[in-house]
C-alpha positions in Angstrom: 37.3 -57.5 -24.8 37.5 -54.2 -22.7 37.3 -51.9 -25.8 34.5 -53.9 -26.7 32.5 -53.1 -23.7 33.2 -49.7 -23.5 32.8 -49.3 -27.3 28.8 -50.6 -26.3 28.6 -48.5 -23.4 29.8 -45.2 -25.4 27.7 -45.8 -28.1 24.1 -46.4 -25.7 25.4 -43.2 -24.4 25.4 -41.0 -27.8 22.4 -43.2 -28.5 20.9 -41.7 -25.4 22.1 -38.0 -26.1 20.3 -38.3 -29.7 17.3 -39.4 -28.3 17.5 -36.4 -26.1 17.8 -34.3 -29.0 15.1 -35.4 -30.8 12.7 -35.0 -27.7 14.4 -31.3 -27.6 13.4 -30.3 -31.1 9.9 -31.9 -30.5 9.3 -29.7 -27.2 10.7 -26.3 -27.2 11.1 -24.4 -24.2 10.6 -24.7 -20.2 11.8 -22.6 -17.6 14.6 -23.4 -15.2 14.2 -22.9 -11.3 16.8 -24.0 -9.1 15.7 -27.3 -8.3 12.6 -29.7 -10.0 10.9 -29.7 -6.5 11.1 -25.6 -6.7 9.4 -25.6 -10.2 7.0 -28.2 -9.2 5.8 -26.3 -6.2 5.9 -22.8 -8.6 3.5 -25.1 -11.3 1.1 -25.9 -8.0 0.7 -22.3 -7.3 0.0 -21.4 -11.0 -2.6 -24.1 -10.9 -4.1 -23.0 -7.8 -4.4 -19.4 -9.2 -6.1 -20.4 -12.3 -8.6 -22.1 -10.7 -8.9 -19.0 -8.4 -9.5 -17.0 -11.6 -12.0 -19.7 -12.9 -14.0 -18.9 -9.6 -13.9 -15.3 -10.2 -15.4 -15.5 -13.8 -18.0 -17.7 -12.2 -18.8 -14.7 -9.5 -18.9 -12.2 -12.1 -21.7 -13.5 -14.3 -23.6 -15.1 -11.2 -23.7 -11.4 -9.9 -25.2 -9.9 -12.9 -28.4 -7.8 -12.2 -31.9 -9.5 -13.4 -33.7 -6.4 -14.9 -36.8 -8.4 -15.3 -37.2 -9.5 -11.9 -36.3 -6.2 -10.7 -39.2 -4.8 -12.9 -41.7 -7.6 -11.6 -41.0 -6.7 -8.1 -41.5 -2.9 -8.6 -44.6 -3.2 -10.0 -46.2 -3.7 -6.6 -45.3 -0.5 -5.7 -46.5 1.3 -8.3 -49.8 2.5 -6.7 -47.3 4.5 -4.4 -45.3 6.8 -7.2 -43.0 8.0 -4.1 -42.5 4.8 -2.9 -41.9 3.4 -6.6 -39.1 6.3 -6.9 -37.4 5.6 -4.0 -37.3 1.8 -4.5 -35.8 2.6 -7.9 -33.3 4.6 -7.0 -32.0 2.1 -4.2 -32.0 -0.5 -7.0 -30.3 2.0 -9.3 -27.8 3.1 -6.6 -26.7 -1.0 -5.7 -26.3 -1.5 -9.7 -23.9 1.6 -9.6 -22.2 0.0 -6.6 -21.9 -3.1 -8.7 -20.3 -0.9 -11.4 -18.1 0.7 -9.5 -16.5 -2.6 -7.9 -16.4 -4.1 -11.1 -14.6 -1.2 -12.1 -12.1 -1.4 -9.6 -11.7 -5.3 -10.1 -11.2 -4.4 -13.9 -7.7 -2.3 -13.1 -6.7 -4.6 -10.3 -7.2 -7.6 -12.5 -5.4 -5.4 -14.7 -2.4 -4.8 -12.9 -2.2 -8.9 -12.2 -1.8 -9.4 -15.8 1.1 -7.3 -16.1 2.7 -9.4 -13.7 1.8 -12.2 -15.2 2.8 -11.0 -18.6 6.1 -10.4 -16.8 6.7 -13.8 -15.6 5.8 -15.3 -18.5 8.3 -13.5 -20.5 10.8 -14.1 -17.9 9.9 -17.8 -18.2 10.0 -18.1 -21.6 13.5 -16.3 -22.0 14.9 -18.8 -19.3 13.6 -21.4 -21.1 15.2 -20.5 -24.7 18.4 -19.8 -22.7 18.3 -23.2 -21.5 17.4 -25.0 -24.7 20.2 -23.0 -26.3 22.2 -24.4 -23.9 21.4 -28.1 -24.2 21.3 -27.7 -27.8 25.3 -26.8 -27.7 26.2 -29.9 -24.8 24.4 -32.2 -27.5 26.3 -30.5 -30.6 29.5 -31.1 -28.3 28.5 -34.7 -27.4 28.3 -35.2 -31.5 31.4 -33.5 -32.2 33.4 -35.3 -29.5 32.1 -38.9 -30.8 33.0 -42.1 -29.1 36.7 -41.9 -29.7 36.8 -38.9 -27.1 35.1 -41.4 -24.2 37.2 -44.7 -25.4 40.6 -42.6 -25.3 39.5 -41.1 -21.9 39.2 -44.7 -20.6 42.0 -46.0 -22.4 44.4 -43.7 -21.4 43.8 -44.3 -17.9 46.8 -44.9 -15.6 46.0 -47.9 -13.2 42.7 -49.4 -12.2 42.0 -46.8 -10.1 42.4 -44.0 -12.6 39.8 -46.1 -15.0 37.1 -45.9 -12.2 37.7 -42.6 -11.4 37.5 -41.7 -15.6 34.1 -44.2 -15.4 32.8 -42.2 -12.8 33.5 -39.0 -14.2 31.8 -40.2 -17.4 28.8 -41.6 -15.6 28.7 -38.1 -13.6 28.5 -36.4 -16.9 25.7 -38.6 -18.1 23.7 -38.0 -15.1 24.0 -34.0 -15.4 22.9 -34.4 -19.0 19.8 -36.4 -17.5 19.1 -34.2 -14.7 19.5 -31.0 -17.3 17.2 -32.5 -19.3 14.7 -33.4 -16.8 14.8 -30.0 -15.2 14.3 -28.8 -18.8 10.9 -30.7 -19.3 9.8 -29.4 -15.8 10.6 -25.8 -17.0 8.2 -26.4 -19.8 5.6 -27.6 -17.7 6.0 -24.1 -15.5 5.9 -21.8 -18.6 3.1 -23.7 -20.0 1.1 -23.0 -16.5 2.3 -19.4 -16.7 0.6 -19.1 -20.1 -2.4 -21.1 -18.9 -2.6 -18.5 -15.9 -2.4 -15.3 -18.0 -5.3 -16.7 -20.4 -7.2 -17.4 -17.5 -6.7 -13.9 -16.1 -7.5 -12.5 -19.5 -10.5 -13.9 -19.7 -11.5 -12.9 -16.2 -10.7 -9.2 -17.2 -12.6 -9.6 -20.4 -15.7 -11.2 -18.4 -15.6 -7.8 -15.4 -16.1 -5.4 -18.7 -18.5 -7.5 -20.5 -20.4 -7.5 -17.0 -19.5 -3.7 -16.2 -21.4 -2.9 -19.6 -24.1 -5.1 -18.9 -24.6 -3.7 -15.3 -24.8 0.0 -17.3 -27.3 -1.2 -19.9 -29.3 -2.6 -16.9 -29.3 0.8 -14.9 -30.1 2.8 -18.0 -32.8 0.8 -18.6 -34.3 1.0 -14.9 -33.9 5.0 -15.1 -35.8 4.8 -18.5 -38.6 2.7 -16.9 -38.7 5.4 -13.8 -39.1 8.4 -16.4 -41.6 6.6 -18.3 -43.2 5.9 -15.3 -43.4 9.1 -13.7 -44.1 11.0 -17.0 -47.1 8.5 -17.8 -48.6 8.9 -14.0 -48.4 12.9 -14.5 -49.5 13.0 -18.0 -52.8 11.0 -17.1 -55.9 13.1 -17.0 -57.6 10.8 -14.2 -54.2 11.4 -12.1 -53.6 14.9 -13.0 -55.3 16.6 -9.8 -53.6 14.1 -7.7 -50.3 14.2 -9.5 -50.4 18.1 -8.9 -51.6 17.7 -5.1 -48.5 15.5 -5.1 -46.0 17.9 -6.6 -47.5 20.3 -4.2 -46.9 18.3 -1.6 -43.4 17.3 -2.8 -42.5 21.1 -2.7 -43.9 21.3 1.0 -41.9 18.3 1.6 -38.7 19.6 0.2 -39.1 23.1 2.0 -40.0 21.6 5.2 -36.6 19.4 4.9 -34.6 22.5 3.7 -36.3 24.7 6.7 -35.3 22.4 9.5 -31.6 22.3 8.2 -31.7 26.4 8.1 -32.9 26.4 11.5 -30.5 23.8 12.9 -27.8 25.6 11.1 -29.0 28.8 12.9 -29.0 27.2 16.2 -25.8 25.7 15.9 -24.3 29.1 15.1 -26.4 30.6 18.1 -25.2 28.1 20.7 -21.4 28.6 19.1 -21.7 32.4 18.8 -20.0 32.3 15.5 -21.4 32.5 11.8 -20.3 32.3 8.6 -19.9 35.8 6.6 -20.7 35.7 2.8 -18.3 38.3 1.1 -20.5 39.0 -1.9 -18.6 37.2 -4.4 -19.9 35.8 -7.4 -21.2 31.9 -7.6 -19.7 30.2 -10.5 -21.7 27.7 -12.9 -22.6 24.2 -11.0 -22.9 21.9 -14.2 -19.8 23.2 -16.5 -20.9 20.1 -18.6 -24.4 21.9 -19.5 -24.3 25.7 -20.0 -27.8 26.1 -21.3 -30.9 26.6 -19.0 -33.4 24.0 -19.6 -36.1 25.1 -17.1 -36.2 28.6 -15.8 -36.8 30.4 -12.1 -40.2 31.5 -11.4 -43.8 31.0 -12.3 -43.9 28.6 -15.4 -46.2 26.0 -17.2 -45.3 22.8 -15.9 -44.1 20.5 -18.5 -45.8 17.6 -17.7 -48.7 18.6 -15.7 -49.7 21.5 -17.9 -50.5 24.1 -15.2 -48.9 27.2 -13.8 -46.3 26.4 -10.9 -43.7 27.8 -9.2 -40.2 26.6 -10.0 -37.9 27.6 -6.8 -34.7 27.0 -9.0 -33.1 26.5 -13.0 -32.6 23.1 -14.4 -29.6 22.5 -16.1 -30.2 19.4 -18.1 -26.1 18.2 -18.1 -25.1 14.9 -19.4 -25.6 11.9 -16.5 -22.5 11.3 -14.4 -21.1 15.3 -15.4 -19.5 17.1 -12.9 -21.5 19.4 -10.1 -19.4 22.3 -8.7 -20.1 23.9 -5.4 -21.3 27.7 -6.4 -19.2 29.4 -3.8 -17.5 28.6 -0.7 -18.9 27.2 2.3 -20.0 24.3 4.4 -22.0 21.0 3.4 -25.0 21.4 5.4 -26.8 18.1 4.2 -25.5 15.4 1.6 -28.3 13.0 1.6 -31.3 11.3 0.0 -34.9 12.2 -0.1 -37.7 10.9 -2.2 -38.4 14.1 -3.8 -35.1 16.0 -4.3 -33.3 12.5 -4.6 -29.4 12.2 -3.7 -29.1 16.4 -2.7 -26.3 18.8 -1.1 -27.1 22.0 0.8 -24.4 24.0 1.6 -24.3 27.2 3.9 -22.4 30.4 2.4 -23.2 32.7 5.5 -25.7 35.4 6.5 -28.7 33.3 5.4 -27.5 32.6 1.9 -27.8 28.5 1.0 -27.3 26.6 -2.4 -29.1 23.6 -3.0 -28.2 20.9 -5.8 -30.9 18.3 -6.6 -31.2 14.9 -8.4 -27.3 14.0 -8.3 -26.4 10.1 -9.1 -23.6 10.5 -6.7 -22.6 12.4 -3.9 -19.0 13.2 -3.6 -19.1 15.3 0.1 -20.8 14.9 3.3 -22.3 17.1 5.9 -20.2 19.4 8.1 -17.5 19.4 5.4 -15.8 22.6 4.3 -15.7 23.3 0.1 -14.6 25.9 -2.0 -15.9 28.0 -5.0 -15.8 25.2 -7.9 -15.3 22.2 -6.1 -16.7 18.8 -7.5 -19.3 17.9 -4.9 -21.8 15.5 -6.6 -22.9 13.7 -10.2 -25.4 14.9 -12.5 -28.1 12.2 -12.3 -32.0 11.5 -12.2 -32.6 10.5 -8.7 -36.0 11.5 -6.8 -39.0 13.0 -8.6 -37.1 13.5 -11.9 -37.7 12.3 -15.7 -34.0 12.8 -17.0 -30.7 13.7 -15.9 -30.4 17.2 -14.9 -29.3 19.4 -11.9 -32.0 21.8 -10.1 -30.1 24.3 -8.6 -31.7 26.6 -5.9 -30.6 29.7 -4.0 -32.5 30.7 -0.7 -31.5 33.7 1.5 -33.1 33.9 5.0 -35.6 31.1 4.6 -37.0 32.2 1.0 -36.0 31.1 -2.4 -34.4 34.0 -4.5 -33.5 33.8 -8.5 -30.2 32.6 -8.8 -29.0 35.0 -11.4 -28.6 37.7 -8.9 -25.6 35.4 -7.7 -24.4 33.1 -10.1 -22.2 33.9 -13.4 -23.6 32.7 -16.8 -20.7 30.7 -18.8 
């Protein structure tokens, strides 16, 4: 009777082992944590991270610039070209700030993805190791067969020994069951790791796509600005007004720069000290472009069609390329002006100054000491400009002079 009962129990145990084998073969992989509750907690954390990544993606889509709406809003300020330029430059700067943030987010997300890949690799490796261990355990069960457990029970010495043997068999069965349950949880965790990685990669792609769209939006608005300035200045009806505005712009520039020079002189006088220019040659301020697109001196204005004095040299370098400090000095101003756009003014001593106009981005601030060849800004088309270029001017004792007496051509 006892043999029949035990044999029936062992057959049930082997049947369970076979069922476990089938389930394992049909559901590959799962990572093992120390306990099922630990794995469940890790899975919940992954699910929260997945939801956060989905929110990030939605936020990126919601923040993309609507160029058409911006163009409609700007139509209202076209009557005042200076106000129009300032408003457009501010919008372009906002878009550029978005692009910079997106690029920072892309770098941060790439770092998160690298970590998630490592977590997934570790999870899959532990899952595979556990699967191999369970497979080996089931193989041992098959090789031992019913007789092993029957012999273990029938060779017991007394009832107490028999109960101990039964308890050991139950413990083995419980261990196998817990091992399989842990394996199932590990599979869920590995899948959560994989889903999180895929979601983060999706966020990364969305951020890259948004960055490209923002760049296109910025380029479109820059084109709109250039076309509007060119159309306004080339319109015969507006020609006289455009010439007056051009002269007014120069007057504003001179006024701003003169006031800065006076402020520097007053400060130096108060401190009883001044910077001395040692006579060294300037470096080329726009290394990405070696040809002068517009010379210093009197010239026929390319758009107005009248002879006007050009107080510097224009270097049509690519947008975003480097602008370098021509020589050692102190930054007097790094600011925005509706005519000059983003500009930098550097004091080199003995009444010698250099001015760099129309930058897309400023990399220095007022009061900062710079050295010859140091990056101070990036080429752009801010202010009254119809294309990416650097307008570079040299002033000595309050008057513009030809840069060619100081600069070394490349």
